[in-house]
C-alpha positions in Angstrom: 7.5 -8.3 12.7 7.4 -4.5 11.4 4.3 -5.0 8.6 5.5 -2.6 5.9 4.2 0.5 4.1 3.8 -1.1 0.9 4.1 -4.2 -0.6 5.5 -4.6 -4.1 4.4 -7.3 -6.0 5.6 -9.4 -9.2 3.3 -11.5 -10.8 5.7 -14.1 -13.2 5.0 -16.0 -15.4 8.2 -17.0 -17.8 10.2 -13.7 -17.4 13.5 -14.6 -17.5 14.6 -12.1 -20.0 13.9 -9.1 -18.9 13.2 -10.2 -14.6 16.5 -8.8 -14.1 16.4 -5.6 -15.1 12.5 -5.6 -13.4 14.0 -6.4 -9.8 17.1 -4.5 -10.3 15.3 -1.5 -11.0 13.4 -1.9 -7.5 16.2 -2.6 -5.4 18.4 0.8 -6.5 14.1 2.3 -4.8 15.4 5.2 -2.0 12.2 3.7 -0.3 12.8 0.9 2.0 10.1 0.4 4.2 8.4 -2.2 2.3 8.4 -6.2 1.1 9.2 -7.7 -2.2 6.7 -10.5 -3.0 7.5 -12.2 -6.3 4.0 -15.0 -7.3 5.6 -17.5 -10.0 2.8 -19.1 -11.6 4.4 -22.5 -12.9 7.4 -20.8 -15.2 9.5 -23.2 -17.3 12.5 -20.9 -17.6 14.7 -19.8 -16.1 12.4 -17.2 -13.9 13.1 -19.0 -10.8 16.4 -18.9 -10.4 16.3 -15.4 -11.6 14.6 -15.0 -8.5 16.6 -17.2 -5.9 20.1 -15.6 -7.0 17.9 -11.6 -6.2 16.0 -13.1 -3.2 19.7 -14.3 -1.7 20.6 -10.6 -2.0 18.2 -8.9 -0.3 16.2 -10.5 2.6 13.1 -8.0 1.5 12.5 -10.4 -0.9 9.4 -14.0 -0.3 8.3 -15.3 -3.4 6.8 -18.6 -3.8 5.8 -20.9 -7.0 1.9 -20.8 -7.4 0.7 -24.6 -6.7 -1.0 -24.9 -10.3 -0.8 -22.0 -12.6 -3.6 -19.5 -12.0 -3.7 -17.6 -15.1 -2.7 -13.8 -15.1 -6.0 -13.2 -13.4 -5.1 -15.1 -10.8 -2.0 -14.2 -10.3 -2.3 -11.0 -9.3 -4.8 -12.0 -6.9 -2.5 -14.4 -5.4 -0.4 -11.3 -5.0 -2.9 -9.4 -3.6 -3.8 -11.6 -1.0 -0.2 -11.9 0.3 0.6 -8.5 0.4 1.0 -7.4 4.0 1.3 -3.3 3.4 -0.9 -0.6 3.5 0.3 0.6 -0.4 0.1 -2.2 -3.5 2.8 -1.6 -6.2 3.3 -3.9 -9.2 6.0 -3.8 -11.0 5.5 -6.5 -14.0 8.0 -8.5 -15.3 8.6 -7.4 -17.8 8.6 -3.4 -16.9 10.7 -1.7 -14.7 10.7 1.6 -12.4 13.3 4.7 -14.2 14.0 6.5 -11.0 15.3 5.9 -7.5 13.1 7.9 -6.3 10.0 6.5 -7.9 8.1 4.5 -5.0 8.6 7.0 -2.3 7.1 9.9 -4.3 4.1 7.5 -5.2 3.7 6.7 -1.7 4.1 10.0 -0.7 1.2 11.1 -3.6 -0.8 8.7 -1.6 0.0 10.0 1.5 -0.5 13.9 1.6 -4.2 13.5 0.7 -7.1 10.4 2.1 -9.1 11.2 -0.8 -7.0 9.5 -3.9 -7.3 5.8 -4.1 -5.0 5.7 -7.2 -1.6 7.2 -7.8 -0.6 7.0 -11.4 2.8 8.6 -13.5 3.8 10.0 -17.0 5.8 6.6 -18.6 8.6 5.1 -21.1 7.4 3.0 -23.5 10.6 0.8 -24.2 11.4 -2.0 -26.3 12.6 -5.6 -26.0 16.5 -4.0 -25.6 15.0 -1.2 -22.9 15.5 1.6 -26.0 12.6 4.8 -25.7 9.6 4.2 -28.4 7.6 7.3 -26.6 7.1 9.5 -23.9 4.0 8.9 -22.7 2.0 12.0 -20.6 -1.0 11.6 -21.1 -2.6 13.6 -18.6 -0.1 16.6 -19.1 -0.3 18.1 -16.1 0.5 16.6 -12.4 -2.5 16.9 -9.5 -5.2 15.1 -8.3 -8.4 14.9 -10.1 -11.8 13.8 -9.6 -12.5 9.6 -10.3 -15.4 9.4 -11.7 -14.4 12.1 -14.3 -11.5 9.8 -15.4 -13.6 6.8 -16.1 -15.6 8.7 -18.1 -12.8 10.2 -19.8 -11.6 6.8 -20.5 -14.5 5.4 -21.6 -14.9 9.0 -24.1 -11.8 7.7 -25.3 -12.1 4.1 -25.7 -8.8 3.2 -23.5 -6.9 3.2 -20.6 -5.3 6.5 -20.4 -4.2 4.7 -16.9 -1.9 3.0 -18.0 -0.9 -0.4 -17.1 -0.3 -2.4 -13.5 3.3 -0.4 -13.4 2.7 2.6 -13.7 0.3 3.5 -10.5 0.0 2.5 -6.8 -2.9 1.9 -4.8 -4.6 0.9 -0.9 -4.9 -2.9 -0.1 -7.6 -1.6 1.5 -9.8 -0.1 -1.1 -8.3 -3.7 -4.0 -9.4 -6.0 -1.4 -12.6 -7.4 -3.8 -9.5 -8.4 -6.3 -9.1 -8.0 -9.6 -11.5 -9.6 -12.3 -10.2 -13.2 -12.8 -13.1 -13.4 -16.2 -11.1 -10.5 -17.8 -7.5 -10.9 -19.4 -6.8 -7.6 -21.0 -9.0 -5.0 -19.3 -8.8 -6.5 -16.4 -5.9 -3.9 -14.8 -8.3 -0.8 -16.5 -11.2 -2.8 -14.4 -9.6 -2.5 -11.2 -9.0 1.0 -11.5 -12.3 2.5 -12.2 -13.2 0.1 -9.2 -10.7 2.2 -7.5 -11.5 5.4 -8.6 -15.6 5.1 -7.7 -13.8 5.2 -4.4 -11.9 8.6 -4.7 -9.6 10.8 -6.7 -6.9 10.3 -9.1 -3.5 11.8 -8.2 -1.1 12.5 -11.3 2.5 12.8 -11.4 3.7 14.4 -14.7 7.1 12.6 -14.6 7.8 9.4 -16.0 8.6 7.5 -13.4 7.9 4.1 -14.8 8.8 2.1 -17.6 6.2 -0.1 -20.0 8.0 -2.4 -22.5 6.2 -3.4 -25.6 7.7 -6.8 -27.4 5.9 -9.2 -29.6 5.7 -11.8 -26.9 4.1 -9.9 -24.0 0.1 -10.6 -22.8 -0.6 -8.0 -24.5 0.4 -8.7 -28.3 -0.5 -12.0 -27.5 -4.0 -11.3 -26.8 -4.6 -9.4 -29.6 -3.3 -11.8 -31.6 -5.3 -13.9 -30.2 -8.7 -11.8 -30.2 -9.1 -13.3 -26.9 -10.1 -9.3 -25.5 -12.1 -8.5 -28.6 -15.5 -7.7 -26.0 -13.3 -7.1 -23.2 -14.5 -3.4 -24.0 -17.9 -3.7 -24.8 -18.5 -5.4 -21.7 -16.5 -2.7 -19.7 -18.7 0.0 -21.3 -22.2 -2.3 -19.8 -20.9 -2.3 -16.7 -20.3 1.5 -16.1 -22.5 4.0 -18.2 -25.6 3.2 -16.4 -23.7 4.0 -12.4 -26.2 5.8 -10.6 -23.4 8.9 -10.6 -23.4 9.0 -14.1 -24.9 12.0 -14.1 -26.1 13.9 -16.8 -23.8 17.1 -18.2 -21.5 17.9 -21.1 -18.5 14.8 -20.0 -21.0 11.9 -20.0 -23.4 13.3 -23.0 -19.7 13.2 -24.7 -19.0 10.1 -23.7 -22.7 8.5 -24.6 -22.3 9.6 -27.9 -18.9 8.7 -29.1 -19.4 5.1 -27.6 -22.9 4.6 -30.2 -20.4 6.6 -33.6 -17.7 3.9 -32.8 -19.7 0.7 -31.8 -21.6 1.5 -35.1 -18.5 2.0 -37.2 -15.9 -0.5 -35.4 -18.9 -3.6 -33.3 -21.5 -3.4 -36.0 -24.2 -6.6 -35.3 -22.4 -7.5 -32.0 -23.3 -4.6 -30.1 -26.3 -3.9 -31.7 -28.4 -4.2 -28.3 -25.9 -2.1 -26.6 -26.2 0.8 -29.0 -29.3 0.9 -29.2 -29.6 1.5 -25.3 -27.1 4.4 -25.3 -29.2 5.8 -28.7 -32.2 6.5 -26.1 -30.4 7.8 -23.7 -29.7 10.6 -26.3 -31.9 12.9 -28.1 -31.0 13.0 -32.3 -30.0 16.3 -32.0 -27.4 15.9 -29.6 -25.6 13.5 -30.8 -25.9 15.3 -35.0 -24.1 18.2 -32.8 -21.6 15.9 -31.4 -21.2 14.6 -35.1 -20.5 17.7 -36.6 -18.1 18.7 -33.6 -16.8 15.3 -34.6 -16.6 15.7 -38.8 -15.0 19.0 -37.9 -12.4 17.7 -35.6 -11.3 14.6 -36.8 -8.7 15.7 -39.4 -6.8 17.2 -36.7 -7.3 14.5 -34.5 -5.8 12.0 -37.4 -3.1 14.0 -38.1 -2.1 14.3 -34.4 -2.3 11.2 -34.3 -0.1 10.5 -37.7 3.1 12.5 -35.8 2.9 10.2 -31.7 3.4 6.7 -34.8 6.3 8.8 -36.3 7.9 9.2 -32.7 7.2 5.8 -31.8 8.6 4.6 -35.1 11.9 7.1 -35.8 
């Protein structure tokens, strides 16, 4: 059997409401050199019937039911282990590809530059009825960026600027370590950091994928339960002391931002980390950043207000 270039990976758990739309978007792709792997993590709804119906339509689909529930990280890793493709493309059960050329264009970006370890794109944020809530274009222009600088940028902004698993494509050889199953919310961002330490980030500034926002999605469940409260602190602890985090404007600004927000939002829970970061910053450096932050904060708040109005409109 010929080895496919791309493995499209779909971890499923009770995904019946949106799974058919997800699979339709994959089968509509104009790139055919791929396998489509579906790992059902013990669904109790009608997901299996949906999967069987699509598997009968396309021989590229291979699916299985895990012998026990592995959880989100375990199911991601089950997909990785089963994949035979050189490149891996997750599409989560709630999400979808927006354009028939999405897979082909992401593969082209990866193949055109051997130094690229992660490809991402702009995206649509959609609701439960597939209505557009927002166009997300966090890096604004297409191009290839230094991977480590992208990590610093994410840490400075306290967020996953790269996006969710459905928005990226990466090499199997560079992700063999697997996802960190100790994490429940930021396991994707932690993997992106792992990949970006190995190479560069290619960004396509056109929406090729859609991320669905709805009350039952895992992100909302984790937010309500507080299961991922400390994961941002854990991620910062792992990365801010990396040897490649050399002195420079980007690192300095990131550390100042973290020192401020750890004190403001995490309090005593992050006291030890905040003190350690403070030891790497001079009082003058932090004071300079603080003045800059206070001067620019009204403009940033106004920008966020405008973005929120666009989401709710």
